[in-house]
PyMOL Python script that loads the backbone (N, CA, C, O; Angstrom):
from pymol import cmd

cmd.read_pdbstr("""\
ATOM      1  N   MET A   1      94.350  96.359 104.377  1.00  0.00           N
ATOM      2  CA  MET A   1      93.518  96.449 103.184  1.00  0.00           C
ATOM      3  C   MET A   1      94.362  96.106 101.956  1.00  0.00           C
ATOM      4  O   MET A   1      95.473  96.612 101.799  1.00  0.00           O
ATOM      5  N   ASN A   2      93.840  95.261 101.106  1.00  0.00           N
ATOM      6  CA  ASN A   2      94.535  94.849  99.897  1.00  0.00           C
ATOM      7  C   ASN A   2      94.235  95.843  98.787  1.00  0.00           C
ATOM      8  O   ASN A   2      93.086  95.989  98.372  1.00  0.00           O
ATOM      9  N   LYS A   3      95.274  96.531  98.302  1.00  0.00           N
ATOM     10  CA  LYS A   3      95.100  97.528  97.254  1.00  0.00           C
ATOM     11  C   LYS A   3      95.124  96.931  95.859  1.00  0.00           C
ATOM     12  O   LYS A   3      94.820  97.623  94.888  1.00  0.00           O
ATOM     13  N   LEU A   4      95.486  95.641  95.739  1.00  0.00           N
ATOM     14  CA  LEU A   4      95.570  95.045  94.410  1.00  0.00           C
ATOM     15  C   LEU A   4      94.227  95.110  93.713  1.00  0.00           C
ATOM     16  O   LEU A   4      93.176  94.935  94.330  1.00  0.00           O
ATOM     17  N   ARG A   5      94.279  95.356  92.457  1.00  0.00           N
ATOM     18  CA  ARG A   5      93.059  95.489  91.663  1.00  0.00           C
ATOM     19  C   ARG A   5      92.862  94.247  90.813  1.00  0.00           C
ATOM     20  O   ARG A   5      93.799  93.487  90.569  1.00  0.00           O
ATOM     21  N   GLU A   6      91.643  94.055  90.372  1.00  0.00           N
ATOM     22  CA  GLU A   6      91.356  92.916  89.494  1.00  0.00           C
ATOM     23  C   GLU A   6      91.541  93.286  88.033  1.00  0.00           C
ATOM     24  O   GLU A   6      91.667  92.407  87.180  1.00  0.00           O
ATOM     25  N   THR A   7      91.560  94.557  87.743  1.00  0.00           N
ATOM     26  CA  THR A   7      91.854  95.031  86.394  1.00  0.00           C
ATOM     27  C   THR A   7      92.793  96.222  86.518  1.00  0.00           C
ATOM     28  O   THR A   7      92.950  96.785  87.601  1.00  0.00           O
ATOM     29  N   ILE A   8      93.399  96.595  85.437  1.00  0.00           N
ATOM     30  CA  ILE A   8      94.329  97.714  85.446  1.00  0.00           C
ATOM     31  C   ILE A   8      93.733  98.855  84.639  1.00  0.00           C
ATOM     32  O   ILE A   8      93.437  98.702  83.454  1.00  0.00           O
ATOM     33  N   SER A   9      93.561  99.992  85.284  1.00  0.00           N
ATOM     34  CA  SER A   9      93.083 101.165  84.561  1.00  0.00           C
ATOM     35  C   SER A   9      94.200 101.642  83.630  1.00  0.00           C
ATOM     36  O   SER A   9      95.378 101.421  83.908  1.00  0.00           O
ATOM     37  N   PRO A  10      93.838 102.279  82.552  1.00  0.00           N
ATOM     38  CA  PRO A  10      94.838 102.663  81.556  1.00  0.00           C
ATOM     39  C   PRO A  10      95.976 103.522  82.104  1.00  0.00           C
ATOM     40  O   PRO A  10      97.090 103.472  81.581  1.00  0.00           O
ATOM     41  N   ASN A  11      95.716 104.300  83.137  1.00  0.00           N
ATOM     42  CA  ASN A  11      96.749 105.200  83.624  1.00  0.00           C
ATOM     43  C   ASN A  11      97.384 104.760  84.945  1.00  0.00           C
ATOM     44  O   ASN A  11      98.162 105.522  85.518  1.00  0.00           O
ATOM     45  N   LEU A  12      97.086 103.580  85.439  1.00  0.00           N
ATOM     46  CA  LEU A  12      97.684 103.117  86.691  1.00  0.00           C
ATOM     47  C   LEU A  12      99.200 103.071  86.577  1.00  0.00           C
ATOM     48  O   LEU A  12      99.904 103.380  87.539  1.00  0.00           O
ATOM     49  N   TYR A  13      99.698 102.695  85.434  1.00  0.00           N
ATOM     50  CA  TYR A  13     101.141 102.634  85.183  1.00  0.00           C
ATOM     51  C   TYR A  13     101.805 103.971  85.489  1.00  0.00           C
ATOM     52  O   TYR A  13     102.892 104.009  86.066  1.00  0.00           O
ATOM     53  N   ASP A  14     101.157 105.066  85.106  1.00  0.00           N
ATOM     54  CA  ASP A  14     101.702 106.405  85.312  1.00  0.00           C
ATOM     55  C   ASP A  14     101.442 106.942  86.712  1.00  0.00           C
ATOM     56  O   ASP A  14     102.196 107.785  87.197  1.00  0.00           O
ATOM     57  N   ILE A  15     100.404 106.475  87.359  1.00  0.00           N
ATOM     58  CA  ILE A  15     100.007 107.009  88.657  1.00  0.00           C
ATOM     59  C   ILE A  15     100.717 106.324  89.815  1.00  0.00           C
ATOM     60  O   ILE A  15     101.211 106.989  90.725  1.00  0.00           O
ATOM     61  N   ASP A  16     100.768 104.995  89.784  1.00  0.00           N
ATOM     62  CA  ASP A  16     101.336 104.226  90.893  1.00  0.00           C
ATOM     63  C   ASP A  16     102.035 103.004  90.327  1.00  0.00           C
ATOM     64  O   ASP A  16     101.431 101.938  90.212  1.00  0.00           O
ATOM     65  N   PHE A  17     103.309 103.151  89.970  1.00  0.00           N
ATOM     66  CA  PHE A  17     104.043 102.087  89.297  1.00  0.00           C
ATOM     67  C   PHE A  17     104.106 100.816  90.136  1.00  0.00           C
ATOM     68  O   PHE A  17     103.908  99.723  89.605  1.00  0.00           O
ATOM     69  N   LEU A  18     104.377 100.935  91.426  1.00  0.00           N
ATOM     70  CA  LEU A  18     104.469  99.755  92.282  1.00  0.00           C
ATOM     71  C   LEU A  18     103.149  98.993  92.311  1.00  0.00           C
ATOM     72  O   LEU A  18     103.142  97.765  92.227  1.00  0.00           O
ATOM     73  N   LEU A  19     102.044  99.702  92.428  1.00  0.00           N
ATOM     74  CA  LEU A  19     100.735  99.054  92.411  1.00  0.00           C
ATOM     75  C   LEU A  19     100.487  98.399  91.051  1.00  0.00           C
ATOM     76  O   LEU A  19      99.909  97.315  90.975  1.00  0.00           O
ATOM     77  N   TRP A  20     100.926  99.063  89.983  1.00  0.00           N
ATOM     78  CA  TRP A  20     100.788  98.483  88.638  1.00  0.00           C
ATOM     79  C   TRP A  20     101.549  97.156  88.549  1.00  0.00           C
ATOM     80  O   TRP A  20     101.028  96.175  88.019  1.00  0.00           O
ATOM     81  N   VAL A  21     102.788  97.128  89.072  1.00  0.00           N
ATOM     82  CA  VAL A  21     103.599  95.906  89.040  1.00  0.00           C
ATOM     83  C   VAL A  21     102.928  94.808  89.860  1.00  0.00           C
ATOM     84  O   VAL A  21     102.804  93.676  89.392  1.00  0.00           O
ATOM     85  N   GLU A  22     102.498  95.128  91.063  1.00  0.00           N
ATOM     86  CA  GLU A  22     101.853  94.137  91.927  1.00  0.00           C
ATOM     87  C   GLU A  22     100.567  93.604  91.291  1.00  0.00           C
ATOM     88  O   GLU A  22     100.298  92.404  91.332  1.00  0.00           O
ATOM     89  N   THR A  23      99.787  94.493  90.710  1.00  0.00           N
ATOM     90  CA  THR A  23      98.530  94.091  90.079  1.00  0.00           C
ATOM     91  C   THR A  23      98.798  93.232  88.855  1.00  0.00           C
ATOM     92  O   THR A  23      98.121  92.226  88.639  1.00  0.00           O
ATOM     93  N   THR A  24      99.780  93.622  88.055  1.00  0.00           N
ATOM     94  CA  THR A  24     100.131  92.843  86.869  1.00  0.00           C
ATOM     95  C   THR A  24     100.572  91.439  87.261  1.00  0.00           C
ATOM     96  O   THR A  24     100.152  90.460  86.644  1.00  0.00           O
ATOM     97  N   ALA A  25     101.410  91.337  88.276  1.00  0.00           N
ATOM     98  CA  ALA A  25     101.859  90.019  88.742  1.00  0.00           C
ATOM     99  C   ALA A  25     100.678  89.191  89.218  1.00  0.00           C
ATOM    100  O   ALA A  25     100.599  87.998  88.927  1.00  0.00           O
ATOM    101  N   ASN A  26      99.767  89.807  89.942  1.00  0.00           N
ATOM    102  CA  ASN A  26      98.590  89.091  90.434  1.00  0.00           C
ATOM    103  C   ASN A  26      97.717  88.612  89.280  1.00  0.00           C
ATOM    104  O   ASN A  26      97.240  87.477  89.292  1.00  0.00           O
ATOM    105  N   LEU A  27      97.509  89.458  88.297  1.00  0.00           N
ATOM    106  CA  LEU A  27      96.694  89.071  87.142  1.00  0.00           C
ATOM    107  C   LEU A  27      97.342  87.918  86.380  1.00  0.00           C
ATOM    108  O   LEU A  27      96.650  87.005  85.930  1.00  0.00           O
ATOM    109  N   LEU A  28      98.654  87.956  86.236  1.00  0.00           N
ATOM    110  CA  LEU A  28      99.363  86.847  85.594  1.00  0.00           C
ATOM    111  C   LEU A  28      99.199  85.569  86.406  1.00  0.00           C
ATOM    112  O   LEU A  28      98.949  84.497  85.855  1.00  0.00           O
ATOM    113  N   ARG A  29      99.342  85.695  87.716  1.00  0.00           N
ATOM    114  CA  ARG A  29      99.256  84.537  88.619  1.00  0.00           C
ATOM    115  C   ARG A  29      97.905  83.841  88.516  1.00  0.00           C
ATOM    116  O   ARG A  29      97.833  82.612  88.527  1.00  0.00           O
ATOM    117  N   VAL A  30      96.829  84.630  88.417  1.00  0.00           N
ATOM    118  CA  VAL A  30      95.488  84.042  88.403  1.00  0.00           C
ATOM    119  C   VAL A  30      94.958  83.799  86.987  1.00  0.00           C
ATOM    120  O   VAL A  30      93.822  83.360  86.810  1.00  0.00           O
ATOM    121  N   GLY A  31      95.785  84.087  85.987  1.00  0.00           N
ATOM    122  CA  GLY A  31      95.413  83.775  84.613  1.00  0.00           C
ATOM    123  C   GLY A  31      94.438  84.737  83.955  1.00  0.00           C
ATOM    124  O   GLY A  31      93.769  84.371  82.989  1.00  0.00           O
ATOM    125  N   LYS A  32      94.347  85.960  84.462  1.00  0.00           N
ATOM    126  CA  LYS A  32      93.450  86.962  83.857  1.00  0.00           C
ATOM    127  C   LYS A  32      94.224  87.770  82.815  1.00  0.00           C
ATOM    128  O   LYS A  32      94.428  88.975  82.962  1.00  0.00           O
ATOM    129  N   PHE A  33      94.644  87.081  81.773  1.00  0.00           N
ATOM    130  CA  PHE A  33      95.519  87.671  80.776  1.00  0.00           C
ATOM    131  C   PHE A  33      94.877  88.804  79.989  1.00  0.00           C
ATOM    132  O   PHE A  33      95.580  89.712  79.544  1.00  0.00           O
ATOM    133  N   THR A  34      93.580  88.776  79.809  1.00  0.00           N
ATOM    134  CA  THR A  34      92.913  89.840  79.050  1.00  0.00           C
ATOM    135  C   THR A  34      92.829  91.141  79.838  1.00  0.00           C
ATOM    136  O   THR A  34      92.517  92.187  79.268  1.00  0.00           O
ATOM    137  N   GLU A  35      93.100  91.093  81.127  1.00  0.00           N
ATOM    138  CA  GLU A  35      93.030  92.282  81.973  1.00  0.00           C
ATOM    139  C   GLU A  35      94.375  92.999  82.096  1.00  0.00           C
ATOM    140  O   GLU A  35      94.447  94.081  82.677  1.00  0.00           O
ATOM    141  N   ILE A  36      95.427  92.411  81.560  1.00  0.00           N
ATOM    142  CA  ILE A  36      96.779  92.948  81.725  1.00  0.00           C
ATOM    143  C   ILE A  36      97.041  94.097  80.764  1.00  0.00           C
ATOM    144  O   ILE A  36      96.574  94.101  79.625  1.00  0.00           O
ATOM    145  N   ASP A  37      97.789  95.060  81.248  1.00  0.00           N
ATOM    146  CA  ASP A  37      98.229  96.214  80.459  1.00  0.00           C
ATOM    147  C   ASP A  37      99.419  95.762  79.601  1.00  0.00           C
ATOM    148  O   ASP A  37     100.576  95.988  79.957  1.00  0.00           O
ATOM    149  N   ILE A  38      99.119  95.133  78.486  1.00  0.00           N
ATOM    150  CA  ILE A  38     100.129  94.514  77.631  1.00  0.00           C
ATOM    151  C   ILE A  38     101.167  95.512  77.104  1.00  0.00           C
ATOM    152  O   ILE A  38     102.361  95.223  77.184  1.00  0.00           O
ATOM    153  N   PRO A  39     100.768  96.672  76.568  1.00  0.00           N
ATOM    154  CA  PRO A  39     101.783  97.584  76.020  1.00  0.00           C
ATOM    155  C   PRO A  39     102.849  97.991  77.051  1.00  0.00           C
ATOM    156  O   PRO A  39     104.041  97.999  76.745  1.00  0.00           O
ATOM    157  N   ASN A  40     102.419  98.323  78.250  1.00  0.00           N
ATOM    158  CA  ASN A  40     103.391  98.726  79.262  1.00  0.00           C
ATOM    159  C   ASN A  40     104.185  97.538  79.798  1.00  0.00           C
ATOM    160  O   ASN A  40     105.354  97.691  80.154  1.00  0.00           O
ATOM    161  N   LEU A  41     103.575  96.369  79.859  1.00  0.00           N
ATOM    162  CA  LEU A  41     104.301  95.177  80.282  1.00  0.00           C
ATOM    163  C   LEU A  41     105.414  94.855  79.285  1.00  0.00           C
ATOM    164  O   LEU A  41     106.533  94.533  79.684  1.00  0.00           O
ATOM    165  N   ILE A  42     105.108  94.943  78.001  1.00  0.00           N
ATOM    166  CA  ILE A  42     106.119  94.715  76.962  1.00  0.00           C
ATOM    167  C   ILE A  42     107.245  95.731  77.093  1.00  0.00           C
ATOM    168  O   ILE A  42     108.421  95.374  77.008  1.00  0.00           O
ATOM    169  N   GLU A  43     106.891  96.986  77.297  1.00  0.00           N
ATOM    170  CA  GLU A  43     107.897  98.042  77.452  1.00  0.00           C
ATOM    171  C   GLU A  43     108.833  97.749  78.628  1.00  0.00           C
ATOM    172  O   GLU A  43     110.047  97.915  78.510  1.00  0.00           O
ATOM    173  N   GLU A  44     108.283  97.322  79.738  1.00  0.00           N
ATOM    174  CA  GLU A  44     109.092  97.016  80.917  1.00  0.00           C
ATOM    175  C   GLU A  44     109.991  95.806  80.682  1.00  0.00           C
ATOM    176  O   GLU A  44     111.154  95.815  81.085  1.00  0.00           O
ATOM    177  N   ILE A  45     109.475  94.783  80.047  1.00  0.00           N
ATOM    178  CA  ILE A  45     110.293  93.594  79.761  1.00  0.00           C
ATOM    179  C   ILE A  45     111.423  93.955  78.812  1.00  0.00           C
ATOM    180  O   ILE A  45     112.566  93.554  79.033  1.00  0.00           O
ATOM    181  N   GLU A  46     111.124  94.704  77.764  1.00  0.00           N
ATOM    182  CA  GLU A  46     112.156  95.097  76.812  1.00  0.00           C
ATOM    183  C   GLU A  46     113.200  95.999  77.453  1.00  0.00           C
ATOM    184  O   GLU A  46     114.366  95.962  77.057  1.00  0.00           O
ATOM    185  N   SER A  47     112.813  96.802  78.424  1.00  0.00           N
ATOM    186  CA  SER A  47     113.767  97.732  79.055  1.00  0.00           C
ATOM    187  C   SER A  47     114.833  96.980  79.852  1.00  0.00           C
ATOM    188  O   SER A  47     115.899  97.533  80.121  1.00  0.00           O
ATOM    189  N   ILE A  48     114.569  95.751  80.227  1.00  0.00           N
ATOM    190  CA  ILE A  48     115.541  94.950  80.970  1.00  0.00           C
ATOM    191  C   ILE A  48     116.782  94.706  80.113  1.00  0.00           C
ATOM    192  O   ILE A  48     117.894  94.624  80.635  1.00  0.00           O
ATOM    193  N   PHE A  49     116.595  94.593  78.816  1.00  0.00           N
ATOM    194  CA  PHE A  49     117.692  94.244  77.905  1.00  0.00           C
ATOM    195  C   PHE A  49     118.337  95.449  77.236  1.00  0.00           C
ATOM    196  O   PHE A  49     119.252  95.285  76.429  1.00  0.00           O
ATOM    197  N   HIS A  50     117.880  96.653  77.552  1.00  0.00           N
ATOM    198  CA  HIS A  50     118.432  97.854  76.900  1.00  0.00           C
ATOM    199  C   HIS A  50     119.128  98.738  77.888  1.00  0.00           C
ATOM    200  O   HIS A  50     119.651  99.788  77.515  1.00  0.00           O
TER     201      HIS A  50
END
""", "prot")
cmd.dss("prot")
cmd.show_as("cartoon", "prot")
cmd.util.cbc("prot")
cmd.orient("prot")
């Protein structure tokens, strides 16, 4: 069963980080940019450099 979601609920980041990452990557891959959890994605990208 594929657990990936087509949208990200506001609290998925806090509930299941791995699923959030997989879902975010999938949404980016298919071009559903309006469905992405932008604030948390920015936080994760910025954390790479800090």
